[in-house]
C-alpha positions, 0 to 999 in steps of 0.5 A: 340031074346034077350031082350035090355034096353034102355040106359037113363040118368036121369034128375029130380028136383022135389018130383016126380023125386024120385019115377019115378027114383026108378021106373026105376031102378026096371023095368029092362027095362031101363039101367039108365047110369047116373043121373043128378039134378040141384044144384044151388048156392043161392046168399043172400044179407044178408048171405052167399052163400048157395047151393040148392039141389033137393029132387032127390039129397038128395035121391041119397046122402042118398041112395049111388047113384051117382048122378051128381049135374048139374049147367045147362044142357044148355052148351056145357060141359053136351052135351059133356057126351053123344058124 
């Protein structure tokens, strides 16, 4: 019997998401087909719009791992990726 890996699109944002992703990547049981995390603009009444990035985005960018900076997963555009 051949081993089949589970295809997974990983969504994470908080600091716990980094070690979880590392475990998935090392496990050999999971094929991570994509990584997504929320990236959103923070509007300030006194200054320019800033972009908030999550610990997962920072980790992926620092390690050359492609990550999708998502505004929301609650829209049709996101769902179309999996059809």
